[in-house]
C-alpha angles and dihedrals in degrees: 000000000000116000124248090249091052092053091048091053092051091048093051092046090051091051091052093050093047090048092054091048091053094052112107120226089249091053092049090048093048092050091046088057098043119142111296094016092113127027108220119230133195087260091054091051093049091048090047091052090054094047091045093051090052100043110019109027095080088070105022101035129249092278092042089244095129136277142193094306109014133062128239108281096190096077101077088240113131115185093192101038131307105221119105090250092051094048089047089054093047092052097044101037101029123214116281114230094025137080090259107109130196112264125216097214132145116260091246091053092052091048090052092051089052090049090051093049092048089054090058099046119102117244090243141356112277115254111244112208096202132094112250092203092058088041092057090052090051090048095049102038121004100044094030093224093151090066088075107012129067124215119188093340098314125103140032131328102215095090133039119297106255099192092116102020093120091061094042107042138051122241091247090054091051092050092049091048090056100039098035110015091172092058095084119003116218117237117239126228118289124242102263089215093055112060092172098052124103121242116257114235122234092251129142112270124191121198113197108203126214091265093049100260112149113217116190128201145101125292115249096178131002137173137160094286108031147021133208110209130195101208126217089259086055099248118140113232132180125211134183107220092222088062098052134066097230147346110213124193107198096188092224133105125259086219113097120235118255106211120181091267087064101031115024121221094254091050090048089053090052092049093049091046087059095045094053090058092060111105097013093099089051090052092054093048093050092049092054095051 
């Protein structure tokens, strides 16, 4: 008769074998590329930059600082998990319900992308001196930001949705967007039915109708023959270009500038302190799923 210890050993061995059989290829790959599994070199980073430029830059920008579809990846903020294994899974599997697709890349290519992104991340989150509670009050009331910007389903539609701006944009970008909104225009969302189209920037567009009326807004969709305009009073209007006198892109933001004479430095710090919190709660929830 086999001893009690012998039966225990067989039982444990069987559990280990069954566990390995139940592991999916993606799980095995993710574990194989867990943090610390591969020490990145300068060659890895250079290779990752090249692979990133080819496969990821159309959405995340050449410098990984965000684009029409993808967030800024230089901040060290990872909405779907920040470990090497989690980033590996995000790249290879994609994120259902978002614009992030699955990517059929070699394991070494994915590792090199992670090495490149790690080389861009700051050593720590910048310390924001402002008070996010006061900043939320400024955002909602004093500065009137909710008239044009939506946060978590509440607010206007004329400007970009800011629900996750803290996870997607750097502090310097936020400051520039408030002080000098014309400096770098934010790209709008892409048409989900047109994967080859370019994102439309949030610039001021003027449609001059046949009778000379000037209608101002931002373009939601535009092609050679027509334009769909969200007007400053946030009504959606459609125009055939053959029926209007002109369609003018001014390459400047509808958002007014907020110089220090309008928004003092301490109040700006409070506002930015609030903005950087947006999206962080979402990131924590996703990671725990």
